[in-house]
N, C-alpha and C positions, 0 to 999 in steps of 0.2 A: 504494500500500500504506500502511495505517495501522499505526504502531507504538505500542502501548499499554504504558506502565509500570504494571503492576498492583501495588497495595500488597502487603505481605508477608502470608504465610499466617496466618490466625487460628489454625488447628490447631497449626502449628509454633511460633508465638509463645507460645501458652499452655503447651505442653509445655516449651519452652525456659525460660520463667519458673519453672516448678516445679523443673526440673532445676538451674537456676542457683541457686535459693534453697537447694537441698539440698546443693550442692557445696562442697568445700573450696576457698576462694579467691574471687576476683572474676571473674565472667564478663561478657564484653561481647557483647551481641546486636546484630548489624549489620542495619540496615533492618528492625526489627520492625514489625509492624502497629500503627498508632495508630488505635484505634477505641474505641467505648464498652466493648466486651467486654474488650479487652486493657488499657485504662486501668483498668477495674474490677478486673482481676486484679492489676495492679501496686499499686493502692490497697489491695487486700486483703492483699498481702504486707507493705506498710508498716504496716498496722494490726496485723499479727501480730508486728512488730518486726524485719522484714528491711530492710536498707539497699538502696534502689533509687534510682539517679540516672539521670534521663532527659534525653538530648540529642535533637536533631532526628532524627538517623539512627542513633543508637546508645543502648542502655540498658545500664547497668552495675549488676550485682546482686552484692552481697557475700553469699556463702552462709553458712549456719549448719547444718552437718551434725547438730548436736545438737537442732535444732528451733527453733521461734519464739523471738524475743528477749524476748517478754513472757510473763508467766505467766497473763495473762488478756487477752481481747480480744473485741470485738463487731465482726463483719465483715459488711458488706453486699455481696452478690454481684451486685447489679443483675439484668440479664437473662441473664447469661452461664452457659451450662451447664457449660463447662469450669471456670470459676471456682467454681461451686456444687458441683461434684463433685470437683475436684482439691484445692482448698484445705483442706476438712475432712480429706481423706486425708493431706495433708502435715502438718497440725497434729497429727494423731493420733500421729505418730512422736515428738513432743516431750513436754514436761511442762508442764501448765497446763490451764486451763479456757477453752474458746473457743466462742463462740456465733456461729452463721451464720444469716443470713436473706437473702431475695432478693425480687425484684419479684413482683407478683401472677402474672405470666405464668410466671416460673420456679418459683414455689410450686406451680403445677399440674403441673409436669413431674416424672417419677418419679425417685427415688433408691434405692428399696427394695433391689434386688439388691446395690448397693454397700454400703449401711449394714448389711445382714445379714452380708455378708462381713467387714466390719470388726468387727462384734460377735463373729463366729466366731474372729477373731484376738485377742479379749479386750479390744477397745476399749469403753470405757464411753461409750455414745452414746445420746442421748435426743432423740426427735422431740417437739416441743412441742405441735403441733396434730394433723396427720394423720400416721399412721405411714407412713414411706417418702417424706416430703416435707419441704421446708423449712417453718419454721425448725427448727434442731437445735443441740444443745450437745454438744461433745466434751470429756470429762474425760480428758486425755491423760496417760499415764505410760510412754511408750515401747511398742514392740511387739516381742515375742519372735520372731514369725514362725511358720512351720508350713505345713500343707497345708489347702487349701480347694477347694470346688467352686463354680463360678460359671456362671450363665446370663446370657450377654451378648447374647442374641437381641433385646433391646430397644434396647441402646446399647453400642457398643464402648468408650465412655468409662468404663464400669465397670471393664472389664479394663485399660484404659490407666492409670487411677488406681492400681490395685493393683500393676500391673507396676512403675510408677515408685516406689511405696512400697517394693518388695522390697529394694533395696540399703540402705535405711535401717533395716531390721529387724535384730535381734541374730543371727538364725540363717538368714535368707533365707526365700523363699516358694516353694511349689509350687502353682500354680493350674491346676486342671483345668477346662476350659471345655466345657460341654455343648452350647451353641449360641452362635453369633457372627454379628453383622451388621456390615457395613462393615469387613471384615477389612483392607483397605488402610490404614485409619487405625491399626491395631495395628502394621502394618509401619513406619509413620512413627515410632511410639513406640519400637519396638525399635532402629531405626537411630539415633535420637537418644540413647537411653539409652547405647548403645555409644560414641557420640561423647563422652559425659561419663564414660566409664570403666567402665560396668556390664558384667556378664557374665550373659547370658541364653541358655538353651537351650530347645528345644521338642521334644516327642516325641508322636506320635500313638499312642493306645492304644484299647482296647475301650470305655473310659469317656468318651473324648473326647481333645482335645489338652491336653497338660500343659506349661505354661511353668514352668521352674525358674530362679529369680533368686537369685544369690549375694549375700551381705551385704557387698558391696564398698564401699558408699558411692559418692560421685561426686567428680569432679575438675573444677574450673572450666576453661573454655576460651573461645575466641573463636568465636562461632557466627553464620554468615550465614543469615538467614531468606529462603527462596525465595518468589517471588510466589504469591499465593493461586490455586490451581487452580479452586476453586469459583467465585470471583469472575470468573476469566477466562472461564468458560463462557458468560456473557452476551455478551461481546464476540465469542467464537467463533461463537455461535449467530446473532448479528446479521450477521456476515460471510457465513455460509452462506445467510442469508435474502435479503439485498439483492442485486439485480443488480450484478455487478461488484465485489461485496464482497470485501475481503481484509484480514486483520488478523494481525499478528505480536505475540506476547507474548514479549519477551526474558527470559532467565533461567529459563525453565520449559520444559525439553526433555528429552532423553535423560538418564536417571538421576534424574529428579525423584522426590522422596519421595512426593508426594501422588497417591493413586490416582484422584482426581477428574479428573486429566488424561486419563483414559481416555474422558471425555466426547467428546473429538475423534474417537475411533474410532466412536462412535455417529453423529456427523455424517458420517464417511466412509461408513458403511453407507447413510446417507440420500442420498449423492450428492455431498457436498462434497469438495473436494480438500484433503488434509491433509498437511503436512510437519512431522515432529518431528525437529529437528536437535539437535546438542549444546548449542547456545546459545539455543534458543528454539523456539517452535511457531507455525506459520502455517496458517490456514484460509482457503480461497478458495471463493467461490461458483461453481457450474457452471451456475446458472440454473434448477436443478430440485431438488426434495427428494422423496425416496421415503418411503412409509409403511414401517413395520417393527414387529416385536415384539421387545422387548428386556428382559432381566432387569437391573434396576438396583439390586439388593440391595447391591452393594459401592460404588456411587457415588450413593446415594440423595439426597444434598444437591443433585445436579443434576437430579433428577426434575422440579422445577418449571420449570427452564429448557427441558427437552424438551417438557413439557406446553404451555408458552406458544408454542413454535415449531410444535407439531404441526399446527394447523389449516392450515398452508401446504403440507403434504405432499400428494402426489397420491393417497395411500391412508391407511387408518386407522393410527394410531400406538398401539400397546398397550404399556404399561409394567407390568411384573410384579415381584412379590416386593419390594414397598416398604411393607409394613405399618408399619415403624418411622417412616415419615414422618408418621404420625398422632399421634405424641407428640413432635413438635418444638415450635418456638415456637407453632405452631398445628397443627391437623389439615391438613397441607399437601395431602394427597390431595383432601379435600373442598373446601378453599379453591380449588385449581386448577379442580376440576370446576365449582363454583358460578360462579366468575368467567367461565369459558369459556362456560357456558350463557347467562349474561347478555349475552355478546357474540354470541349466536346460534349457537353451535357445539353439535353433538350430542356428548354425552359419556356414557359408561357407567362405573360404578365397582363394585368389589367390595371385600372386606376388605383385600386387598393388591395391587390392580391398578386401573388406569385405562385406558380406551380412548377415544381422541379421533378424531373423524371429520373429513375434510377440509371446509373451508368458508371463507367470507370473513367474518372478524370485523367487526362493525359497531358503531360508537359513535353518540352519546356514551354512555360508560359510566364510572362511577367505580368503580375496582377496590377491593374490600374487602380490605384488607391484613392484618387481624388483628394489626397491629403487627409483622408478620414481614418482615424485610429481604429474604428470598429471594423472597417473593411480589412485592414491588415491583420488584426488579431483573429478575425473570423476565418480568413483564408489560410492562416497558419494551421488551423485544424485540418483543412483540406490537404495541406502540404504534407501532413504526417503520413498519408497514404498515396501521395502523388509526387514522384521524383521530378525535379526540374522547375518547381515553383519558386519564383522570386517576386520582389515588390519594387515598384518604381519609386516609392518613398517610404522605406521601412521605418525611418526615424519619426514619422508623425505619431507614433505611439506615445511620445513624450507628453502628449495632451493629457493622458490619464495614467500611464504606466510606463515610465521611462525605461525600466529594466525588463520589460516584457519579453524580449527575444531571449535574453540570458536565462530568465526564470523558466520560460516555456521550453526552451531547448534543454535545460538541465533536467526538467521533469520527465523528458521523453528521450534521454540519452543522446542529445544532439549537441 
């Protein structure tokens, strides 16, 4: 059995950084993820005037409930969607003028529903180039609060940003959501907000689900970041694929915050043996993988992992309800399809689905990554059974797991 220590969750680390910056007192994050995305978030906080002290396995953030410590700042969000969506929302609760920009890749990704919602709340926000995209400037003067309606069918991060903003408003927020994708990520947000002292309720009604957030502020705490479930999916998939494969990820088991751990249930349906215990999760190969049809709306970040594994199943693998994967770091649905076809696999796609037929992937093929870390890490699974696979940008894994290639290779004798 191989035991893999997976780095901390990117989603949890980003939320914890926001909450810590907004809290009264100094928060210690234990084992946060250190990657390009989270380092970019921390640098963005520093640019806004928050105190962030980083040690090897702990980050200490001194919160400012009143908002950024500077009355003006220029913040570069790199490639990070959480950075690009959460930091302007955090800054809007303060007082000052703050400009945000991001990489060319992140500039292409949408912000519109979030910035529209902020304007509804009275935030003076201006997009410099394309409406609904970076770069943007926020002229902040605090937020009263109130009620708004939000379509989060494109990204749950819009809802998460507004929920985390709620305790910082003068009167609280009532957010009615008409559509929502990746709902488990919202559950992460709610659990973490409560850990920092927030009070949130939700109620389903005829117009949609309404989240009511009280204007409580936040209180600093010591917060341990659990291992990243999305990153774990590549190691779980490899264990299911390889004869005699078995991997355990400690610290990610019963009670885990991250919905992406449900990927192991997809592997179970395909024939793998799965054990989810209190202290970790284990996946073992049974020597066979079955085809299936699966809705991955709630765990869409693991769609590329399943797509890369799919050719080795004994029947077609059809993944449905993943339209939002088309507006990630790249169009992941088409990227998976194109790379699989170049490996000789029959693939069909639609607006929100992909169907992959059994086959034997054949190299040599250089995988076109589009600078997307999840494309690289997913097709590293395919490469375990396909000689001659390489990547045009293997280093883009620095976004979430800079040591991925060394750790994945060592786990599989490479």
